[in-house]
C-alpha positions, 0 to 999 in steps of 0.5 A: 460506481467512478474510478475515484470511488473504486481507488478510494475504497480499494486503498481504505478497505484492502491495502491499508488493512493488510499494510497494517497486518504486514508492518505488525511483524515489522520492528519498531521505528520502521513502521511508518507507510503513507497512503497514496491515491488519485483518481485511478490507481492507490498504493501503500508506500512504506518509509523504509527502503528495504521494507518497501522492497519487501511490501512490492513483493508481498503484494505481487505474490498475493495479487495486490493491485499496489501502483508502484509509479504512484508518487505523492 
């Protein structure tokens, strides 16, 4: 399987579902996120800076592969 397929599968089968559960705990109006991927990596990025910081910490604690260098 190619890196691109692995990246897409990880993004949509792991990161996005986890991010949806994560944002369910957030106040309304601060819950938007985007899914970003390229051929080798992927990430979920929240629109709010503090929530994004909390999300990055959450990913690190739970060993999720969320590439913080990847931008849209």
